[in-house]
C-alpha positions in Angstrom: -198.6 -11.3 -70.3 -197.6 -14.8 -70.6 -196.4 -16.4 -67.1 -193.3 -17.4 -68.9 -191.9 -14.2 -69.8 -189.6 -12.0 -67.5 -188.8 -8.6 -68.4 -185.9 -7.0 -65.9 -184.1 -3.7 -66.6 -181.3 -1.6 -65.0 -181.6 2.1 -64.7 -180.3 3.6 -68.1 -177.0 5.2 -66.8 -176.2 9.0 -67.4 -173.0 9.0 -69.5 -171.7 12.7 -68.6 -168.8 10.8 -67.1 -167.2 7.5 -66.8 -168.9 4.4 -65.0 -167.9 3.7 -61.4 -168.5 0.4 -59.3 -171.9 1.6 -58.4 -173.0 1.6 -61.9 -171.4 -2.0 -62.0 -173.0 -3.2 -59.0 -176.5 -2.4 -60.6 -175.4 -4.4 -63.7 -174.2 -7.4 -61.9 -177.3 -7.8 -59.7 -179.4 -7.4 -62.4 -177.7 -9.8 -64.6 -177.7 -12.4 -61.8 -181.5 -11.9 -61.8 -182.0 -12.3 -65.4 -179.8 -15.4 -65.7 -181.5 -17.0 -62.8 -184.9 -16.8 -64.4 -183.5 -18.0 -67.8 -182.0 -21.2 -66.1 -185.5 -21.4 -64.5 -187.1 -21.9 -67.8 -188.6 -18.1 -68.3 -188.4 -16.3 -71.6 -186.4 -13.2 -70.5 -185.9 -9.8 -71.8 -183.0 -7.7 -69.8 -182.4 -4.3 -70.7 -179.7 -1.7 -70.0 -178.5 1.4 -71.7 -177.8 5.1 -71.3 -179.8 8.2 -70.8 -178.1 10.7 -73.1 -180.0 14.0 -73.0 -180.4 17.0 -70.5 -178.5 20.1 -69.2 -175.5 18.0 -67.7 -174.7 16.4 -71.2 -174.8 19.8 -72.9 -172.7 21.5 -70.3 -170.1 18.7 -70.2 -170.0 18.7 -74.0 -169.6 22.5 -74.0 -166.5 22.3 -71.7 -164.9 19.7 -73.8 -165.7 21.5 -76.8 -167.6 18.8 -78.4 -171.3 18.3 -79.5 -173.5 16.6 -76.9 -173.9 13.6 -79.3 -170.0 13.1 -79.6 -170.1 12.9 -75.9 -172.8 10.6 -75.8 -171.4 8.3 -78.6 -168.0 8.2 -76.6 -169.2 7.6 -73.0 -172.1 5.2 -74.1 -169.6 3.1 -75.8 -167.6 2.9 -72.5 -170.9 2.0 -70.5 -171.6 -0.8 -73.1 -168.0 -1.9 -72.7 -168.3 -2.2 -68.8 -171.5 -4.3 -69.2 -169.6 -6.6 -71.6 -166.8 -6.7 -69.2 -169.1 -7.6 -66.3 -170.5 -10.6 -68.1 -173.7 -8.8 -68.9 -176.2 -11.2 -70.4 -178.7 -8.1 -71.6 -180.7 -8.6 -74.7 -180.9 -5.1 -75.6 -178.9 -2.1 -74.9 -180.7 1.2 -75.3 -179.6 4.7 -76.1 -182.1 7.7 -75.6 -180.7 9.2 -78.7 -182.1 6.5 -81.1 -185.0 7.3 -83.3 -187.1 4.5 -81.8 -186.9 6.3 -78.6 -187.9 9.6 -79.9 -190.9 8.0 -81.3 -192.0 6.4 -78.2 -191.5 9.6 -76.0 -193.7 11.6 -78.5 -196.2 9.0 -78.4 -196.5 8.8 -74.7 -196.5 12.4 -74.6 -199.5 12.6 -77.0 -201.2 10.1 -75.1 -200.9 11.8 -71.7 -201.7 15.3 -73.4 -205.0 13.7 -74.8 -205.9 12.5 -71.4 -205.7 16.2 -70.4 -202.8 15.6 -67.8 -200.5 18.2 -69.7 -200.6 21.9 -69.8 -198.6 24.9 -70.4 -197.6 27.3 -67.6 -194.5 28.9 -65.9 -192.3 27.2 -63.5 -190.1 28.8 -60.8 -188.1 26.9 -58.2 -185.0 25.6 -56.9 -183.3 23.3 -59.7 -180.5 21.0 -59.4 -178.3 20.3 -62.6 -176.9 17.1 -60.9 -180.1 15.6 -60.1 -182.2 17.3 -62.9 -184.8 18.0 -60.6 -186.8 20.9 -59.1 -187.0 21.0 -55.1 -189.3 22.8 -52.7 -187.3 25.3 -50.5 -188.3 23.2 -47.7 -186.4 20.2 -49.1 -183.2 22.4 -49.5 -180.5 23.5 -46.9 -178.5 26.9 -47.1 -175.1 26.2 -46.0 -172.5 28.1 -44.1 -170.8 28.8 -47.4 -173.8 30.5 -48.6 -174.7 27.8 -51.2 -178.3 26.0 -51.3 -178.4 22.3 -51.6 -180.9 19.6 -52.3 -181.0 16.6 -50.0 -178.1 14.7 -51.6 -175.8 17.5 -51.4 -175.8 19.1 -55.0 -176.3 22.9 -55.4 -179.3 24.3 -56.4 -180.3 27.5 -58.4 -183.4 29.4 -58.7 -184.7 29.1 -62.1 -187.8 30.4 -63.7 -189.0 29.4 -67.4 -192.1 28.5 -69.6 -192.9 24.9 -69.0 -195.3 22.1 -69.7 -196.7 20.5 -66.6 -198.0 17.1 -65.9 -200.9 16.7 -63.5 -199.3 14.7 -61.0 -201.7 15.9 -58.3 -204.3 14.2 -60.0 -202.8 10.8 -59.3 -202.1 10.8 -55.6 -205.1 8.5 -54.5 -204.6 6.2 -57.5 -200.9 6.1 -56.4 -201.7 5.3 -52.8 -204.2 2.9 -54.0 -201.7 1.1 -55.9 -199.2 0.8 -53.0 -201.9 -0.7 -50.8 -203.3 -3.0 -53.2 -200.0 -4.4 -54.6 -197.7 -4.0 -51.4 -194.7 -5.5 -53.6 -194.9 -2.6 -56.2 -191.9 -1.1 -54.4 -189.2 -2.7 -52.4 -187.7 -3.0 -50.1 -190.1 -2.4 -47.5 -188.2 0.9 -46.2 -188.4 2.2 -49.7 -192.2 1.6 -50.1 -192.7 3.3 -46.6 -190.5 6.4 -48.1 -192.5 6.6 -51.2 -196.0 6.3 -49.3 -194.8 9.2 -47.0 -193.8 11.3 -50.1 -197.0 10.7 -51.7 -199.3 11.2 -48.8 -197.7 14.7 -47.9 -199.2 15.8 -51.0 -198.3 15.7 -54.9 -197.9 19.0 -56.9 -198.0 19.0 -60.6 -194.5 18.6 -62.0 -192.6 20.2 -64.9 -191.8 18.1 -67.8 -190.3 20.3 -70.6 -187.5 22.9 -70.9 -186.8 25.9 -73.0 -183.4 26.9 -71.8 -181.6 24.1 -73.5 -182.3 22.1 -76.7 -180.5 18.8 -76.1 -183.6 16.5 -75.8 -186.7 15.0 -77.4 -188.7 17.9 -79.1 -192.2 18.3 -77.5 -194.8 17.5 -80.0 -196.3 20.5 -81.8 -193.9 22.8 -79.8 -190.2 22.2 -80.7 -189.1 25.2 -78.7 -189.6 22.9 -75.6 -187.8 19.8 -75.2 -188.9 16.8 -72.9 -187.9 17.2 -69.4 -185.4 14.0 -68.6 -187.7 12.0 -66.6 -190.4 11.7 -69.2 -187.8 10.9 -71.6 -185.5 8.6 -69.5 -188.3 6.5 -67.9 -190.1 5.9 -71.3 -187.0 3.8 -72.3 -188.3 0.9 -70.5 -191.3 0.7 -73.0 -189.4 1.9 -76.1 -187.4 -1.2 -75.9 -190.6 -3.4 -75.5 -191.8 -1.9 -78.8 -194.0 0.9 -77.8 -196.0 2.6 -79.3 -196.6 -0.7 -81.2 -198.2 -2.7 -78.6 -198.6 -5.3 -81.0 -195.0 -5.8 -81.5 -193.5 -9.1 -80.6 -191.2 -7.5 -78.0 -194.5 -6.2 -76.2 -195.1 -9.6 -74.7 -192.5 -9.0 -72.1 -194.0 -5.8 -70.7 -194.6 -5.1 -67.8 -191.0 -5.1 -66.2 -189.2 -5.3 -63.0 -187.0 -2.4 -62.6 -183.9 -2.4 -60.5 -182.7 1.0 -59.4 -180.6 2.8 -57.0 -182.4 4.3 -54.1 -181.6 7.9 -55.0 -184.2 7.7 -57.9 -186.9 5.7 -56.3 -189.2 8.7 -56.2 -189.2 9.0 -60.1 -189.8 5.2 -60.8 -192.4 4.6 -58.0 -194.2 7.9 -58.4 -193.8 9.6 -61.4 -193.4 6.4 -63.7 -196.6 4.9 -62.8 -198.5 8.1 -62.9 -197.3 8.6 -66.5 -198.4 5.2 -67.5 -201.7 5.5 -65.7 -202.2 8.7 -67.8 -201.3 7.0 -71.1 -203.2 4.1 -70.4 -200.4 1.7 -70.2 -200.1 -1.3 -67.8 -197.9 -0.4 -64.8 -194.5 -2.2 -64.0 -194.5 -5.4 -61.9 -192.2 -4.0 -59.4 -189.6 -1.1 -58.7 -186.8 -2.5 -56.4 -184.2 -0.1 -55.1 -180.8 -1.4 -53.9 -178.5 0.7 -51.4 -175.1 2.5 -51.9 -171.8 1.2 -51.8 -169.2 2.6 -49.6 -165.4 2.4 -50.0 -164.1 1.3 -46.7 -167.2 2.9 -45.2 -167.1 6.1 -47.0 -169.3 7.5 -49.7 -167.5 7.5 -53.1 -166.3 11.0 -53.9 -163.9 12.0 -56.8 -162.7 14.8 -54.3 -161.7 12.2 -51.9 -160.3 9.9 -54.4 -161.9 6.6 -53.7 -164.1 6.3 -56.7 -163.3 2.7 -58.0 -163.1 2.0 -61.8 -164.9 -1.2 -62.4 -162.8 -2.2 -65.2 -159.7 -2.0 -62.8 -161.4 -4.0 -60.2 -162.3 -6.9 -62.5 -158.6 -7.0 -63.8 -157.3 -7.0 -60.3 -159.6 -9.6 -58.7 -161.1 -11.4 -61.4 -164.9 -11.1 -63.0 -166.4 -13.8 -60.8 -164.8 -12.9 -57.7 -166.0 -9.2 -58.0 -169.4 -10.5 -59.0 -169.6 -13.0 -56.1 -168.2 -10.6 -53.5 -170.8 -7.9 -54.1 -173.8 -10.3 -54.5 -173.0 -12.4 -51.3 -171.4 -9.8 -49.0 -174.1 -6.8 -49.6 -177.6 -7.6 -48.6 -179.4 -6.4 -51.7 -181.4 -3.5 -50.9 -179.3 -2.2 -48.1 -176.2 -0.1 -48.2 -172.9 -2.1 -48.4 -169.3 -1.5 -47.7 -166.1 -2.9 -49.7 -162.4 -3.0 -49.1 -159.6 -5.1 -50.6 -159.3 -7.0 -47.5 -163.2 -7.8 -47.4 -163.0 -8.8 -51.1 -160.0 -11.2 -50.5 -161.4 -12.9 -47.4 -164.8 -13.6 -48.8 -163.8 -14.8 -52.1 -160.6 -17.0 -50.8 -163.0 -18.5 -48.0 -166.0 -19.1 -50.1 -164.7 -19.8 -53.6 -160.9 -20.8 -53.3 -161.0 -22.7 -49.9 -164.7 -23.7 -50.0 -166.1 -24.7 -53.4 -162.9 -24.8 -55.5 -161.3 -26.9 -52.7 -164.1 -29.2 -52.7 -164.0 -29.6 -56.5 -160.4 -30.0 -56.9 -159.8 -32.6 -54.0 -162.8 -34.8 -55.2 -161.9 -34.5 -58.9 -158.3 -35.2 -58.3 -158.8 -38.2 -56.5 -161.4 -39.5 -59.3 -158.6 -38.7 -62.1 -156.0 -40.8 -59.7 -158.2 -43.6 -58.5 -160.9 -44.0 -60.7 -159.3 -44.1 -64.2 -160.5 -40.6 -64.8 -164.0 -41.3 -65.5 -167.2 -40.6 -63.3 -166.8 -43.4 -60.4 -169.3 -46.3 -60.0 -172.2 -45.5 -57.6 -173.0 -48.1 -54.9 -176.1 -48.0 -52.6 -176.3 -44.4 -51.2 -176.3 -44.2 -47.6 -178.3 -41.8 -45.5 -175.5 -39.4 -45.3 -175.1 -39.4 -49.2 -178.7 -39.0 -50.0 -178.8 -36.1 -47.4 -176.4 -34.0 -48.8 -177.5 -34.3 -52.2 -181.0 -33.3 -51.4 -179.8 -30.4 -49.5 -178.7 -29.0 -53.4 -182.4 -29.6 -54.5 -183.6 -27.9 -51.4 -181.1 -25.1 -51.9 -182.9 -24.2 -55.5 -186.1 -23.9 -53.8 -184.7 -21.6 -51.2 -183.1 -19.7 -54.1 -186.3 -19.5 -56.3 -187.9 -17.9 -53.2 -185.1 -15.4 -52.3 -184.6 -14.3 -56.1 -188.3 -13.6 -56.5 -187.9 -11.2 -53.8 -184.5 -9.9 -55.1 -182.7 -11.3 -52.0 -179.6 -12.4 -54.0 -177.6 -12.7 -51.0 -180.0 -15.0 -49.2 -180.0 -17.1 -52.5 -176.1 -17.4 -52.4 -176.0 -18.0 -48.8 -178.6 -20.9 -49.2 -176.1 -22.6 -51.9 -172.9 -21.9 -50.0 -174.5 -23.5 -46.8 -174.5 -26.7 -48.9 -170.9 -26.4 -50.0 -170.1 -26.0 -46.3 -172.0 -29.0 -45.5 -170.4 -30.9 -48.2 -166.9 -30.1 -47.0 -168.0 -31.7 -43.9 -169.3 -34.7 -45.5 -166.1 -35.1 -47.6 -163.9 -34.8 -44.4 -166.1 -37.2 -42.5 -166.3 -39.8 -45.2 -162.6 -39.6 -45.6 -162.4 -41.4 -49.1 -158.6 -41.2 -48.9 -158.9 -43.7 -46.1 -161.6 -45.9 -48.0 -159.2 -46.4 -50.8 -157.5 -48.8 -48.4 -160.4 -50.3 -46.6 -163.2 -50.2 -48.9 -162.7 -49.1 -52.5 -166.3 -49.5 -53.6 -167.5 -47.2 -50.8 -164.7 -44.7 -51.8 -166.0 -44.6 -55.3 -169.7 -43.9 -54.0 -168.3 -41.0 -51.9 -166.4 -39.6 -54.7 -169.4 -40.0 -57.1 -171.7 -38.4 -54.5 -169.3 -35.3 -54.1 -168.8 -35.0 -57.9 -172.9 -35.1 -58.2 -173.1 -32.6 -55.4 -170.6 -30.2 -57.3 -172.5 -30.7 -60.4 -175.8 -29.3 -58.6 -173.9 -26.8 -56.9 -172.2 -25.5 -60.2 -175.8 -25.5 -62.0 -177.2 -23.4 -59.0 -174.0 -21.0 -59.0 -174.5 -19.9 -62.9 -176.4 -16.6 -62.3 -173.8 -15.2 -60.0 -170.4 -16.7 -61.2 -171.2 -18.1 -64.6 -167.7 -18.3 -66.0 -166.5 -20.4 -62.9 -169.7 -22.3 -62.8 -169.3 -23.3 -66.5 -165.7 -24.4 -65.9 -166.9 -26.7 -63.3 -169.4 -28.2 -65.5 -167.0 -28.6 -68.2 -164.9 -30.6 -65.7 -167.7 -32.8 -64.9 -168.5 -33.2 -68.6 -171.8 -32.0 -68.4 -173.3 -31.2 -71.9 -174.2 -27.5 -72.5 -177.9 -28.4 -73.1 -178.3 -30.1 -69.7 -177.1 -26.9 -67.6 -180.6 -25.4 -66.6 -182.2 -25.8 -63.3 -184.5 -28.7 -64.5 -181.2 -30.7 -64.5 -180.6 -30.1 -60.8 -182.9 -33.2 -60.1 -181.5 -36.5 -59.7 -182.6 -37.9 -62.8 -179.8 -36.1 -64.5 -177.1 -37.1 -62.2 -173.6 -38.0 -63.5 -173.4 -41.4 -65.3 -170.7 -43.6 -64.1 -168.1 -44.4 -66.5 -168.3 -40.9 -68.2 -164.7 -39.6 -69.2 -163.8 -36.5 -67.5 -161.1 -34.0 -68.7 -158.0 -33.6 -66.4 -159.0 -31.6 -63.3 -157.8 -28.1 -63.0 -158.3 -25.4 -60.4 -161.1 -23.1 -61.1 -160.7 -20.5 -58.3 -157.1 -19.1 -57.9 -156.6 -18.2 -54.1 -155.7 -14.6 -53.7 -152.2 -14.3 -52.4 -151.1 -10.7 -53.2 -149.8 -8.5 -50.7 -152.7 -7.6 -48.4 -151.7 -4.0 -48.3 -152.7 -3.6 -51.9 -155.9 -2.0 -52.8 -158.0 -1.9 -55.9 
């Protein structure tokens, strides 16, 4: 793999229902990571899509009186639209009902079978339709209502059927060696510890086919079986990279970094690398599991009525405001909570009153006092140089944070500079210098405008629309907006004509009792 490539994926979403803010959160975060690497000079491939097979899809379609494919077509289109509304910069959108994916699944199945890791037997166990997974009885709990449930709360039923099995047990030692030799394979640390504990407790062979329904990829040579959802779903990541054609142009991007929710870490960090080992395919670079989002501290639930539609949220607050809030407020990898007040307070403070106010005040002064062009720059003082250097240092801090998927820390480093710039602007008081030292006023305004340019460049992965507007207001050409241009060599040129200043971040003033 070339060092200049970067492949990143969301999990593919299950479209038996409409998307919610949890799906949106994953897309927003993964998009920010992809945009960051593009701006930092990498050849990026960003994948998202939908996982359209399985019993849940078939049952939902039957309830609606439509075919599973009709359900998949309708709901997958909604997920695709969500990605677009959220500003997703994905390079591909995969659907597991596509012919290319059938070919990929059957190829990896044949490779695992050729390695002796797939065999036919009978399976019996506690099965959750919602989780598409079997559970040991010790993992389930019998409630007072007489219903047995798996750890996340969905009902399980006893099921017996003929099934093909994958020899997961043969990969226990290899997986533990992987986690030991590549400590960053699973993140964050608590998820790695959880995965290692699960594997150390002993791995059993897993069922990888079904005969009780037919909505899925047929097993090669035995079409009364369809592939169990995890062989089918996980294989999407290599389908999009061209598998089984490992000479395809897209294959240069593999291996990938997978961004997932913590509820599916076992499948991605245990089953998936075992499948790939068996098939002789290079393993992913990293599996990073983010936490859950809670609405006012409560888990999202249709019965409680607190499931938030991402389309509504974006319409209500604005796209960049929603992106910024979730990326800045929630430590990526941990659980987080959101509410109307939290969104308003964070975005007003950081965007409208922080970066937006700094840009508006400085650019308005330039328009009024400098003829609407980039001011002349005199000799920089220590204070001028220090604030500009902080923006360059923030790029270094952001690089380190984003490499670890610590998106919130990357944003913190950038907005710490904004806070310092506010203090710089207030202490330099260019409105007073207008009367006492006009040349110095111009230098302060140039320094502030140049600082806004650098910060806007750094903000592009997170709030791309607003950052783009700031760069437009500074007349920064489209081909000079990557991270290489944060450097002082590309600073604003005095005398450059600027468009009329305008506000970029509206302050939210709606009734605080309103909710998303």
